C-alpha positions in Angstrom: 120.1 118.3 104.2 121.4 114.7 104.9 119.3 111.6 104.1 120.3 108.1 105.1 118.0 105.4 103.4 117.9 102.1 105.3 117.3 98.9 103.4 116.8 95.9 105.7 117.4 92.7 103.7 117.3 89.0 104.2 118.2 86.4 101.6 116.9 88.4 98.6 120.2 89.5 97.0 118.7 89.6 93.5 115.8 91.8 94.6 118.2 94.0 96.6 120.2 94.6 93.4 117.0 95.9 91.7 116.5 98.2 94.7 120.0 99.6 94.5 119.8 100.1 90.8 116.6 102.2 91.3 118.6 104.3 93.8 121.3 104.9 91.2 118.7 105.9 88.5 116.9 108.4 90.8 117.7 112.1 90.5 119.4 113.6 93.6 118.7 117.3 93.8 121.5 119.8 94.7 121.6 120.3 98.5 120.6 116.7 99.4 123.4 114.5 100.7 122.3 110.8 100.3 123.7 107.7 101.9 122.3 104.2 101.5 122.7 101.7 104.4 121.9 98.1 103.7 121.3 96.0 106.8 122.0 92.4 106.2 119.7 90.5 108.6 122.0 87.5 108.8 121.5 86.3 105.2 122.9 83.1 103.9 122.9 84.0 100.2 125.0 86.4 98.2 123.8 89.6 99.9 127.2 90.7 101.1 128.8 90.1 97.7 126.0 92.0 96.0 126.5 95.1 98.2 130.2 94.9 97.6 129.7 94.9 93.9 127.6 98.0 94.1 129.8 100.0 96.5 132.0 101.5 93.7 129.0 102.7 91.8 127.7 104.7 94.7 131.0 106.6 95.2 131.3 105.9 98.9 127.6 106.5 99.6 126.7 102.8 100.1 127.3 101.2 103.5 126.9 97.6 104.7 125.7 96.7 108.2 125.1 93.3 109.7 122.3 92.5 112.2 122.5 88.9 113.5 119.2 89.0 115.3 116.5 87.9 112.8 113.6 90.2 112.3 112.7 93.3 110.2 112.4 95.5 113.4 115.8 94.4 114.6 117.3 95.3 111.2 115.6 98.7 111.0 116.7 99.6 114.5 120.3 98.6 113.7 120.2 100.8 110.6 118.9 103.7 112.6 121.6 103.2 115.3 124.3 103.3 112.6 123.1 106.5 111.1 123.7 110.1 112.1 121.8 111.8 109.2 119.2 114.5 109.7 116.6 112.4 107.8 116.1 108.6 108.0 114.4 106.9 105.1 113.2 103.3 105.0 112.8 101.2 101.9 112.3 97.4 101.7 114.5 95.1 99.6 111.7 94.1 97.3 111.0 97.7 96.2 112.2 100.2 93.6 112.0 103.9 94.1 110.6 106.3 91.6 113.0 108.6 89.7 111.7 111.6 91.6 111.7 110.0 95.1 114.8 111.9 96.4 113.5 115.2 94.9 110.2 114.6 96.7 112.0 114.0 100.0 114.1 117.2 99.5 111.1 119.4 98.6 108.9 118.0 101.4 111.4 118.6 104.2 112.2 122.1 103.1 109.2 122.7 105.4 110.9 122.8 108.9 107.6 121.9 110.6 107.2 118.6 108.9 108.4 115.5 110.9 107.6 112.5 108.6 106.3 111.5 105.2 105.0 108.4 103.5 103.6 107.7 100.0 102.1 105.1 97.7 103.2 101.6 97.1 102.4 100.6 93.5 102.4 96.9 92.7 104.9 95.4 90.2 103.1 92.1 89.6 105.2 88.9 89.4 102.1 87.1 88.0 98.7 88.0 86.6 96.5 89.1 89.6 93.8 86.4 90.2 90.1 87.3 89.8 89.5 86.6 93.5 92.0 89.3 94.7 90.1 91.2 97.4 90.3 95.0 97.1 89.5 95.3 100.8 92.8 93.7 101.8 95.5 95.6 99.8 97.9 95.5 102.8 98.4 91.7 102.3 100.6 92.4 99.3 101.9 95.8 100.3 99.6 97.9 98.0 99.1 101.4 99.4 97.3 104.1 97.5 96.0 107.0 99.6 94.9 109.0 96.6 96.3 111.8 94.4 96.3 114.6 96.9 98.6 115.4 99.9 96.9 114.4 103.2 97.8 114.8 106.8 98.4 111.6 108.8 95.6 112.3 111.3 92.4 110.7 112.5 90.8 111.3 109.0 93.5 109.3 107.2 92.3 105.7 106.6 95.7 104.1 106.7 99.0 104.3 108.6 102.6 105.2 107.9 104.1 102.0 106.5 107.8 101.4 107.1 108.6 100.4 103.6 108.2 103.9 102.2 108.8 106.4 104.9 111.1 109.2 105.8 111.4 110.7 109.3 113.5 113.3 111.0 116.1 111.7 113.3 114.9 113.9 116.1 111.4 112.4 116.0 112.8 108.9 116.1 114.9 109.8 119.1 111.8 111.1 120.8 109.5 108.1 120.1 112.0 105.3 120.4 112.9 102.3 118.3 110.6 99.9 116.4 109.1 97.1 118.6 110.9 93.8 118.1 108.0 92.0 119.7 105.6 93.0 117.0 107.7 92.6 113.8 108.0 89.8 111.3 110.6 87.2 111.6 111.6 84.0 109.8 109.2 82.1 112.0 106.0 84.1 112.1 104.1 86.8 110.3 103.5 89.3 113.0 102.9 92.7 111.3 102.1 95.4 113.9 105.5 97.1 114.3 104.5 99.8 111.8 101.1 100.3 113.4 102.7 100.8 116.9 105.3 103.2 115.5 102.5 105.2 113.8 100.5 105.4 117.0 103.6 106.6 118.9 104.3 109.2 116.2 100.7 110.5 116.4 100.7 110.5 120.2 103.9 112.5 120.3 102.3 115.3 118.3 104.7 114.7 115.3 103.3 116.2 112.0 103.2 113.9 109.0 102.0 114.0 105.5 101.0 111.4 102.9 102.7 112.6 99.7 101.4 111.1 96.4 104.7 111.9 94.6 106.7 109.7 97.1 106.2 106.6 94.9 107.8 103.2 95.3 107.2 100.1 93.2 106.7 97.0 95.2 107.3 93.5 93.7 104.4 91.1 94.4 105.7 87.5 93.9 103.5 84.7 92.6 103.7 83.1 96.1 101.8 85.9 97.6 99.0 85.7 95.0 97.5 82.6 96.6 94.6 82.2 98.9 96.7 80.3 101.4 99.0 83.3 101.8 96.1 85.7 102.2 94.5 83.5 104.9 97.8 83.1 106.7 98.6 86.9 106.5 95.2 87.9 107.8 95.4 85.4 110.6 98.8 86.7 111.8 97.6 90.2 111.3 94.9 89.4 113.8 97.4 87.9 116.2 99.6 91.0 115.9 96.7 93.3 116.7 95.8 91.3 119.8 99.4 91.5 121.0 99.4 95.2 120.4 96.2 95.7 122.2 97.6 93.9 125.3 99.8 97.0 125.9 97.5 99.5 124.2 93.9 98.5 125.0 91.0 100.0 123.0 87.9 101.3 124.7 85.4 99.5 122.4 83.2 96.8 123.8 84.9 93.4 124.0 83.8 89.8 123.8 86.1 86.9 124.7 88.9 89.4 125.0 88.6 90.8 121.4 86.6 93.7 120.0 83.0 92.7 119.9 82.4 94.1 116.4 84.7 91.5 114.9 82.2 88.8 115.7 79.4 90.6 113.8 81.7 91.3 110.9 82.7 87.6 110.7 79.1 86.4 110.8 78.1 88.8 108.0 81.2 87.6 106.1 80.1 84.0 106.4 76.6 84.8 105.2 78.0 86.8 102.3 80.4 84.0 101.3 77.6 81.4 101.5 75.3 83.5 99.3 77.8 84.3 96.5 77.6 81.0 94.6 73.9 81.4 94.2 73.9 84.9 92.9 73.5 85.6 89.1 76.6 87.8 89.2 79.0 85.9 91.4 82.0 87.9 92.4 84.9 85.7 93.6 86.7 88.7 95.2 83.6 89.5 97.3 83.3 85.9 98.4 87.0 85.6 99.4 87.0 89.0 101.1 84.1 87.8 103.2 86.0 84.7 104.1 89.0 86.7 105.3 86.9 88.4 108.0 86.8 85.0 109.7 90.6 84.7 109.4 90.9 88.1 111.1 88.7 87.0 114.0 90.5 83.6 114.4 93.8 85.4 114.6 92.6 87.9 117.2 91.2 85.1 119.4 94.4 83.0 118.9 96.6 86.0 119.7 94.6 86.9 122.8 94.2 83.4 124.3 97.0 81.2 122.9 99.9 83.2 121.5 100.2 85.6 124.5 100.0 82.8 127.0 102.8 80.9 125.2 104.9 84.0 125.0 104.5 84.5 128.7 105.4 80.9 129.5 108.5 81.1 127.4 109.7 84.4 128.9 
């Protein structure tokens, strides 16, 4: 069984070094041939030198690929194109894998009917989490916890397969096609729907996937992301992303002003909840801020539907 783990990276060579060290510490079971492919997304820091320093420690199992076109989706696609392994793994450059990550991949894909797997992202806090941190929005900081039991990725699963902790068979990727470069994050905006679209394509293709609690990664959450400004901006651009995605994959729910109608009701209820919180005996800042973010969601959806798409069309 051959596994190629792709690590897209941009200007985070110190974080990348941590990721690579975690790969070296993890146990590789007999029968699993592991290669690591770092995809330098046109970095201007010491990324190349960092990879070169680690090459000897990996005994020929560490490769370096450059993708000049900025954007995480471009980098992932470049890594996939440059790999011929049976299994394609994906890890972000601000993550560290658990010591049993490779063993979990090996045991999971011993089942020939399994096509893809994902697992939890546990936060490694760069600062003390603030009291207003909204539990309803864990995706903002890349916190994924689907529970302590194996679950199928189907209509009953509440999340999606995230591309920062995923392993897929090459045959499945060849079937569904590459990551969308129109929906991925770049250095200029926070579009975040490339994983969502890939997950929808995997489900539509009939591919079988499992959420595996033992497939653990530890995701660094920097202090800059533990701010209300970052949360508001992320939720806004998440709304933009979903509007762009819906342009090609429209939903059948009732719409108002070009976006799902239920978003308006949720935003109104959010405003009312946020307005009431300061007057309650037990004021919960996380509830108040979570309610506020529903308005950011709606604003992003409206902007994506009526402004962003029009500008994208005019520039094409």
